[in-house]
LOTORZA-842617 format. One line per field, with one value per residue (C-alpha): x, y negated, z negated; residue number from 1; residue in one letter. Coordinates in nm, 2 decimals. Example, Ala and Ser with C-alpha at 12.3 -4.5 7.8 and 13.67 -1.06 7.14 Angstrom:
<kelums>
X <- c(1.23/1.37);
Y <- c(0.45/0.11);
Z <- c(-0.78/-0.71);
num <- c(1/2);
residuo <- c(a/s);
</kelums>
This chain:
<kelums>
X <- c(6.59/6.47/6.39/6.01/6.18/6.33/6.00/5.81/6.06/6.00/5.62/5.66/5.87/5.61/5.33/5.52/5.62/5.25/5.12/4.91/4.77/4.41/4.31/4.16/4.52/4.69/4.70/4.70/5.01/5.06/5.39/5.48/5.83/5.97/6.26/6.56/6.37/6.62/6.54/6.71/6.40/6.13/6.03/5.98/6.39/6.49/6.48/6.62/6.46/6.12/5.79/5.60/5.31/5.15/5.47/5.50/5.14/5.32/5.61/5.36/5.14/5.38/5.77/6.05/6.36/6.67/6.93/6.80/7.04/7.03/7.31/7.37/7.27/7.12/6.74/6.73/6.94/6.77/6.44/6.57/6.68/6.37/6.18/6.40/6.56/6.90/7.20/7.27/7.52/7.22/6.94/7.14/7.10/7.40/7.34/7.08/7.06/6.71/6.56/6.46/6.09/6.11/6.29/6.12/6.01/5.81/5.49/5.51/5.51/5.21/5.03/5.06/4.97/4.63/4.71/4.55/4.90/4.93/5.20/5.13/5.40/5.75/5.91/6.23/6.33/6.34/6.12/5.71/5.61/5.54/5.38/5.11/4.75/4.70/4.99/5.05/5.39/5.57/5.82/6.16/6.19/5.86/5.78/5.65/5.37/5.11/5.29/5.26/5.21/5.21/4.97/4.89/4.69/4.94/5.04/4.83/4.87/4.70/4.71/4.80/5.07/5.25/5.27/4.89/4.82/5.02/4.80/4.46/4.59/4.65/4.32/4.14/4.33/4.20/3.84/3.82/4.05/3.83/3.72/3.77/4.12/4.41/4.60/4.95/5.00/5.34/5.29/5.59/5.64/5.86/5.91/6.15/6.36/6.57/6.50/6.26/5.97/5.68/5.33/5.12/5.01/5.38/5.54/5.60/5.65/5.98/5.99/5.97/6.32/6.64/6.67/6.93/7.26/7.43/7.71/7.92/7.83/8.18/8.34/8.73/8.77/9.11/9.15/8.95/9.07/9.07/8.70/8.56/8.78/8.67/8.29/8.07/7.79/7.85/7.60/7.86/7.97/7.74/7.37/7.25/7.02/6.71/6.78/6.81/6.52/6.68/7.00/7.22/7.22/7.45/7.79/7.70/8.04/8.24/8.01/7.76/7.69/7.71/7.48/7.22/7.23/7.20/6.87/6.73/6.79/6.69/6.36/6.24/6.36/6.14/5.86/5.84/5.85/5.57/5.35/5.44/5.35/5.01/4.97/5.05/4.81/4.53/4.61/4.63/4.26/4.12/4.24/4.05/3.73/3.71/3.76/4.10/4.32/4.34/4.44/4.67/5.03/5.15/5.55/5.72/6.05/6.22/6.45/6.80/6.91/7.03/7.27/7.13/7.40/7.57/7.95/7.87/7.69/7.34/7.26/7.37/7.56/7.87/7.85/7.84/7.55/7.32/7.34/7.28/7.02/6.67/6.35/6.17/5.83/5.58/5.22/5.10/4.81/4.81/5.19/5.40/5.40/5.31/5.59/5.82/6.20/6.39/6.79/6.87/7.06/6.80/6.85/6.66/6.69/6.54/6.18/6.09/6.11/5.92/5.64/5.62/5.64/5.37/5.15/5.19/5.44/5.74/6.07/6.27/6.60/6.79/6.66/6.96/6.77/6.63/6.24/6.18/5.88/6.05/6.19/5.85/5.72/5.99/6.19/6.54/6.68/7.01/7.18/7.05/7.35/7.57/7.74/7.66/7.81/7.78/7.89/7.82/7.93/7.86/8.23/8.27/7.91/7.70/7.86/8.18/8.13/8.38/8.29/8.35/8.26/8.26/8.16/7.92/7.94/7.75/8.08/8.30/8.30/8.54/8.53/8.78/8.76/8.87/8.93/9.16/9.30/9.24/9.07/8.86/8.78/8.56/8.49/8.10/8.10/8.36/8.32/7.94/7.98/8.29/8.53/8.82/8.98/9.17/9.27/9.66/9.66/9.85/9.67/9.36/9.56/9.42/9.05/9.15/9.24/8.96/8.72/8.86/8.84/8.48/8.45/8.58/8.37/8.04/8.16/8.19/7.89/7.67/7.87/7.98/8.26/8.31/8.06/8.00/8.33/8.48/8.21/7.87/7.53/7.45/7.21/6.85/6.62/6.40/6.52/6.41/6.56/6.46/6.24/5.94/5.98/5.83/5.52);
Y <- c(-0.50/-0.83/-1.10/-1.26/-1.55/-1.34/-1.14/-1.46/-1.57/-1.28/-1.29/-1.67/-1.56/-1.29/-1.53/-1.79/-1.57/-1.44/-1.67/-1.42/-1.48/-1.45/-1.11/-1.05/-1.06/-0.84/-0.47/-0.17/-0.01/0.38/0.47/0.83/0.97/1.30/1.45/1.54/1.58/1.55/1.33/1.64/1.82/1.62/1.70/1.34/1.32/1.58/1.86/2.21/2.37/2.33/2.12/1.85/1.75/1.53/1.32/1.31/1.16/0.84/0.80/0.83/0.58/0.36/0.31/0.52/0.41/0.58/0.39/0.43/0.46/0.52/0.27/0.54/0.92/1.04/1.08/0.84/0.55/0.56/0.51/0.23/0.05/0.09/-0.03/-0.34/-0.43/-0.43/-0.23/0.05/-0.21/-0.47/-0.27/-0.09/0.28/0.41/0.77/0.95/0.70/0.54/0.27/-0.05/-0.09/-0.45/-0.57/-0.72/-0.48/-0.45/-0.29/-0.58/-0.86/-0.71/-0.63/-0.99/-1.07/-0.94/-0.55/-0.27/-0.04/0.32/0.57/0.96/1.21/1.23/0.95/1.08/0.74/0.83/0.55/0.51/0.31/-0.02/-0.26/0.02/0.01/0.37/0.63/1.00/1.15/1.45/1.51/1.47/1.70/1.85/2.22/2.37/2.57/2.49/2.16/1.93/1.57/1.26/0.98/0.70/0.90/1.21/1.53/1.77/2.07/2.09/2.43/2.50/2.38/2.08/1.91/2.01/1.86/1.53/1.46/1.58/1.29/1.03/1.08/1.05/0.73/0.59/0.71/0.51/0.23/-0.12/-0.23/-0.58/-0.57/-0.43/-0.13/-0.03/0.38/0.52/0.89/1.07/1.44/1.68/1.89/2.00/1.96/2.25/2.55/2.53/2.72/2.77/2.79/3.11/2.95/2.92/3.19/3.41/3.12/3.18/3.56/3.62/3.50/3.34/2.96/2.82/2.75/2.39/2.35/2.26/2.52/2.66/2.32/2.39/2.02/2.05/1.67/1.58/1.46/1.64/1.54/1.79/2.09/2.04/1.98/2.28/2.28/2.49/2.75/3.04/3.00/2.79/2.90/3.07/3.38/3.12/2.96/3.27/3.44/3.77/3.94/3.98/4.31/4.56/4.54/4.22/3.98/3.71/3.54/3.81/3.71/3.34/3.38/3.57/3.29/3.03/3.19/3.25/2.89/2.70/2.89/2.84/2.46/2.45/2.61/2.33/2.07/2.22/2.20/1.83/1.77/1.94/1.71/1.42/1.51/1.55/1.20/1.06/1.25/1.07/0.70/0.78/0.92/0.66/0.35/0.26/0.35/0.01/-0.22/0.02/0.08/0.43/0.49/0.79/0.86/1.05/0.94/1.00/1.27/1.60/1.86/2.14/2.37/2.07/2.07/2.42/2.21/2.18/1.87/1.50/1.24/1.23/0.94/1.15/1.10/1.37/1.28/0.89/0.90/0.86/0.93/0.61/0.64/0.32/0.29/-0.03/-0.09/-0.41/-0.47/-0.17/-0.06/0.31/0.54/0.24/0.34/0.10/0.14/-0.16/-0.07/-0.04/0.02/0.15/-0.18/-0.35/-0.16/-0.39/-0.72/-0.53/-0.46/-0.82/-0.99/-0.72/-0.88/-1.22/-1.29/-1.46/-1.26/-1.30/-1.47/-1.19/-0.92/-0.79/-0.62/-0.78/-0.75/-0.50/-0.69/-0.85/-0.51/-0.38/-0.63/-0.55/-0.88/-0.81/-1.14/-1.27/-1.23/-0.89/-0.67/-0.46/-0.32/-0.21/-0.11/0.24/0.33/0.67/0.69/1.02/1.16/1.42/1.55/1.76/1.97/1.80/1.53/1.26/0.91/0.70/0.37/0.27/0.09/0.20/-0.03/0.09/0.27/0.37/0.47/0.41/0.58/0.52/0.82/0.56/0.80/0.98/0.71/0.88/0.72/0.89/0.71/0.83/0.71/0.78/0.77/0.99/1.22/1.18/1.54/1.34/1.65/1.44/1.20/0.94/0.73/0.80/0.82/0.53/0.44/0.37/0.13/-0.18/-0.03/0.09/-0.25/-0.42/-0.19/-0.26/-0.61/-0.57/-0.34/-0.57/-0.87/-0.67/-0.55/-0.92/-1.03/-0.76/-0.88/-0.54/-0.59/-0.24/-0.25/0.14/0.26/0.39/0.39/0.52/0.45/0.75/1.00/0.92/1.09/1.37/1.73/2.06/1.95/1.56/1.40/1.42/1.79/1.80/1.57);
Z <- c(-29.23/-29.07/-29.29/-29.30/-29.08/-28.83/-28.81/-28.76/-28.49/-28.30/-28.32/-28.21/-27.91/-27.82/-27.83/-27.61/-27.36/-27.34/-27.05/-26.85/-26.50/-26.45/-26.58/-26.22/-26.10/-26.38/-26.26/-26.50/-26.52/-26.56/-26.63/-26.60/-26.72/-26.72/-26.91/-26.72/-26.39/-26.11/-25.80/-25.59/-25.74/-25.57/-25.22/-25.16/-25.22/-24.93/-25.22/-25.06/-25.35/-25.42/-25.34/-25.53/-25.34/-25.59/-25.67/-25.29/-25.29/-25.46/-25.23/-24.94/-25.08/-25.23/-25.24/-25.31/-25.46/-25.34/-25.59/-25.90/-26.18/-26.57/-26.74/-27.03/-26.92/-27.22/-27.37/-27.63/-27.51/-27.18/-27.37/-27.55/-27.25/-27.07/-27.35/-27.39/-27.07/-27.24/-27.25/-27.55/-27.71/-27.72/-27.83/-28.08/-27.96/-27.80/-27.88/-28.09/-28.38/-28.48/-28.27/-28.48/-28.38/-28.54/-28.21/-27.88/-27.63/-27.30/-27.49/-27.73/-27.49/-27.26/-27.60/-27.69/-27.33/-27.35/-27.24/-27.41/-27.47/-27.54/-27.59/-27.51/-27.53/-27.58/-27.77/-27.93/-28.08/-28.44/-28.58/-28.52/-28.17/-28.25/-28.01/-27.87/-27.94/-27.93/-27.95/-27.99/-27.98/-28.01/-28.34/-28.19/-27.89/-27.92/-27.84/-27.49/-27.66/-27.91/-27.99/-28.29/-28.26/-28.48/-28.50/-28.73/-28.91/-28.94/-28.78/-28.57/-28.36/-28.04/-27.89/-27.52/-27.29/-27.38/-27.02/-26.97/-27.33/-27.25/-26.95/-27.13/-27.39/-27.12/-26.95/-27.30/-27.33/-27.00/-27.05/-27.39/-27.33/-27.36/-27.02/-27.07/-27.05/-26.84/-26.97/-27.00/-27.06/-27.08/-27.04/-27.14/-27.07/-27.24/-26.94/-26.76/-27.08/-27.19/-27.31/-26.96/-27.10/-26.81/-26.85/-26.77/-26.42/-26.29/-26.49/-26.14/-25.91/-25.69/-25.80/-25.40/-25.33/-25.45/-25.49/-25.24/-25.45/-25.46/-25.26/-25.55/-25.79/-25.79/-25.81/-25.96/-26.08/-25.91/-25.87/-26.19/-26.56/-26.85/-26.90/-26.64/-26.76/-27.14/-27.13/-27.24/-27.02/-26.74/-26.57/-26.59/-26.94/-27.17/-27.11/-27.41/-27.43/-27.51/-27.20/-27.00/-27.19/-27.14/-27.14/-26.83/-26.66/-26.79/-26.62/-26.42/-26.41/-26.24/-25.94/-25.96/-26.30/-26.23/-25.92/-26.19/-26.42/-26.20/-26.07/-26.41/-26.50/-26.19/-26.15/-26.49/-26.44/-26.13/-26.28/-26.55/-26.27/-26.09/-26.40/-26.42/-26.05/-26.11/-26.37/-26.19/-25.94/-26.21/-26.34/-25.95/-25.92/-26.21/-26.10/-25.76/-25.93/-26.20/-25.94/-26.10/-25.80/-25.63/-25.95/-26.09/-26.06/-26.08/-26.16/-26.17/-26.28/-26.53/-26.81/-26.62/-26.37/-26.41/-26.29/-26.11/-26.11/-25.94/-26.01/-26.20/-26.47/-26.66/-26.85/-26.77/-26.93/-26.69/-26.45/-26.15/-25.90/-26.00/-26.37/-26.34/-26.04/-26.15/-25.93/-25.90/-25.70/-25.72/-25.58/-25.62/-25.40/-25.18/-25.25/-25.20/-24.81/-24.80/-24.74/-24.77/-24.89/-25.08/-25.05/-25.30/-25.64/-25.96/-26.31/-26.60/-26.77/-26.46/-26.60/-26.89/-26.70/-26.37/-26.61/-26.75/-26.36/-26.26/-26.55/-26.48/-26.79/-26.82/-26.86/-27.16/-27.10/-27.31/-27.10/-26.90/-26.62/-26.34/-26.19/-25.93/-25.83/-25.50/-25.41/-25.43/-25.20/-24.97/-25.02/-25.14/-25.30/-25.13/-25.49/-25.56/-25.72/-25.54/-25.84/-26.18/-26.51/-26.69/-27.04/-27.23/-27.58/-27.76/-27.82/-27.95/-27.90/-27.75/-27.46/-27.56/-27.27/-27.32/-27.35/-27.05/-26.85/-26.52/-26.21/-25.91/-25.61/-25.27/-25.13/-25.44/-25.81/-26.09/-26.41/-26.72/-27.01/-27.27/-27.56/-27.27/-27.14/-26.78/-26.46/-26.17/-25.85/-25.56/-25.22/-25.18/-24.81/-24.73/-25.05/-25.15/-25.36/-25.56/-25.54/-25.46/-25.70/-25.52/-25.82/-25.78/-25.42/-25.30/-24.99/-25.23/-25.47/-25.35/-25.36/-25.71/-25.81/-25.66/-25.87/-26.21/-26.16/-26.08/-26.36/-26.64/-26.48/-26.52/-26.89/-26.99/-26.76/-26.99/-27.30/-27.39/-27.66/-27.77/-28.03/-28.04/-27.87/-28.22/-28.46/-28.36/-28.59/-28.78/-28.60/-28.67/-28.41/-28.57/-28.48/-28.63/-28.96/-28.94/-29.17/-28.89/-28.87/-29.26/-29.19);
num <- c(1/2/3/4/5/6/7/8/9/10/11/12/13/14/15/16/17/18/19/20/21/22/23/24/25/26/27/28/29/30/31/32/33/34/35/36/37/38/39/40/41/42/43/44/45/46/47/48/49/50/51/52/53/54/55/56/57/58/59/60/61/62/63/64/65/66/67/68/69/70/71/72/73/74/75/76/77/78/79/80/81/82/83/84/85/86/87/88/89/90/91/92/93/94/95/96/97/98/99/100/101/102/103/104/105/106/107/108/109/110/111/112/113/114/115/116/117/118/119/120/121/122/123/124/125/126/127/128/129/130/131/132/133/134/135/136/137/138/139/140/141/142/143/144/145/146/147/148/149/150/151/152/153/154/155/156/157/158/159/160/161/162/163/164/165/166/167/168/169/170/171/172/173/174/175/176/177/178/179/180/181/182/183/184/185/186/187/188/189/190/191/192/193/194/195/196/197/198/199/200/201/202/203/204/205/206/207/208/209/210/211/212/213/214/215/216/217/218/219/220/221/222/223/224/225/226/227/228/229/230/231/232/233/234/235/236/237/238/239/240/241/242/243/244/245/246/247/248/249/250/251/252/253/254/255/256/257/258/259/260/261/262/263/264/265/266/267/268/269/270/271/272/273/274/275/276/277/278/279/280/281/282/283/284/285/286/287/288/289/290/291/292/293/294/295/296/297/298/299/300/301/302/303/304/305/306/307/308/309/310/311/312/313/314/315/316/317/318/319/320/321/322/323/324/325/326/327/328/329/330/331/332/333/334/335/336/337/338/339/340/341/342/343/344/345/346/347/348/349/350/351/352/353/354/355/356/357/358/359/360/361/362/363/364/365/366/367/368/369/370/371/372/373/374/375/376/377/378/379/380/381/382/383/384/385/386/387/388/389/390/391/392/393/394/395/396/397/398/399/400/401/402/403/404/405/406/407/408/409/410/411/412/413/414/415/416/417/418/419/420/421/422/423/424/425/426/427/428/429/430/431/432/433/434/435/436/437/438/439/440/441/442/443/444/445/446/447/448/449/450/451/452/453/454/455/456/457/458/459/460/461/462/463/464/465/466/467/468/469/470/471/472/473/474/475/476/477/478/479/480/481/482/483/484/485/486/487);
residuo <- c(m/k/t/a/a/q/l/l/a/t/a/s/a/l/l/a/l/a/l/p/a/r/a/a/d/r/p/n/i/l/y/i/m/a/d/d/h/a/a/h/a/i/s/a/y/q/s/h/i/n/k/t/p/n/l/d/r/i/a/q/q/g/m/r/f/d/r/c/f/c/v/n/s/i/c/t/p/s/r/a/c/i/l/t/g/k/y/s/h/k/n/g/v/p/v/f/n/r/f/d/g/s/q/p/t/a/a/k/y/l/q/a/g/g/y/y/t/g/m/i/g/k/w/h/l/g/s/d/p/t/g/f/d/r/w/t/i/l/p/g/q/g/v/y/h/n/p/a/f/l/e/p/s/g/r/r/v/i/h/g/y/v/t/d/i/i/t/d/l/a/i/d/f/l/k/h/r/p/t/d/k/p/f/f/l/m/c/h/h/k/a/p/h/r/p/w/q/p/d/d/k/h/f/t/l/y/d/d/g/d/i/p/e/p/a/t/l/r/d/d/y/a/t/r/t/d/a/a/h/e/t/t/m/t/i/g/k/h/l/t/l/t/d/l/k/v/a/p/p/p/g/l/t/g/d/a/l/l/r/w/k/y/q/r/f/i/k/d/y/l/r/c/v/a/s/i/d/d/n/v/g/r/l/l/d/f/l/d/r/s/g/l/r/e/n/t/v/v/i/y/t/s/d/q/g/f/f/l/g/d/h/g/w/f/d/k/r/f/m/y/e/q/s/i/r/m/p/f/l/v/r/w/p/g/v/t/q/p/g/s/v/q/p/a/m/a/l/n/v/d/f/a/p/t/f/l/e/m/a/g/l/a/v/p/a/d/m/q/g/h/s/l/v/p/l/l/r/g/q/r/p/a/t/w/r/t/s/w/y/y/r/y/y/h/d/p/g/d/h/n/t/r/a/h/y/g/v/r/t/e/t/h/k/l/i/y/f/w/k/k/d/q/w/e/c/y/d/l/l/r/d/p/d/e/l/h/n/i/y/n/d/p/a/a/a/g/v/v/a/a/l/k/t/e/l/y/r/l/k/k/e/v/q/d/n/d/e/f/a/d/q/q/p/p/h/g/v/d/g/p/f/g/p/r/a/k/r);
</kelums>
């Protein structure tokens, strides 16, 4: 618990930083975030498996970030990083533990700076939202059909499909906001999170043919460390009957069974994405009709990436590209160049300082991310990062994904599984699919040494002192048996 003096100090800091520009210069901010939406399932990112025309509208009318990454690829930690602008070891959420809502967040700074703030949809941080004038959240993961929601006044069930309902609630927030303030709305979707339950509208989408398989679906992990062999998130072995919805046809085995399971998984996943796309279109259309378009920043992202059969897996967690790469599309009329592409590295800890600079507010010195506003204006600072630090903690944990940290540069990646004392290294230019671990290749010794130096430099820079390496906080996010489930 924070002391009264600590709470007063936090409030004072918020007020000191809340020095807004003129109201007319401050845009509204609509932040739309899906859960587990891989960038390679968006046609603006050259998806080979689906079309997303409404998400593409944001890219066509704004900027597409091609190298946006998550510093801890799991739902709850990523959300804490986004709110605070700090790494997991600084915001206290390395795994699924409860978020301390008394700490400063972007929402609190914006609220203190005159913004009307809202949080609608999947929260997944255990504690109640703070810093929001209005909030309506799913308890824990929430469900796809006829979901319950939590509000300051209590719990209520809303009948319908969760993606439609969250959009309805977001539009209601926009309709009934105070018009003398700019707004900051976080619209967080449950979809396309497991167990990938589509709505009636898209239930038979893709029934007319097969979805192309990823090239690495049958990766044998020949050069990898133990971690890849030990994880329990393979399409072939670890999808459940709940995931697949029906039992496999009798007698189906081997590669034929793998192909069947992949189609069951990917089609339902993409059907959920199709509903997201439709509902993003509804929000964009509402902005157009209500005259809000020209002074509203629209951001679309996901809380992390996702394996879509890549390397034979579903889920995320690992520091491989499909897991850490986040879609990040931004339309800021008059600022972002329509149809532009940004290759500079962005991180989810950059989002909070970006919100604040957009609003004309000072960025606190203890935020570890950097505002993306210069990049959105098409100006890459000379000192912009060319490498970044990653850390995943949950070990042992779901899917038995081993704990690891690492560094990604513009050309290479080095990963250290510290509990196994094993290393992997990839040349991302020659081996973009990350199939060939070159850590023990004598020809790569110089590269490995340089990457280790950079890894430990970054680890020190972000002040990671192994706070949660051996003992993690108790889990506090509400699941089916958590305290919120009983409210």
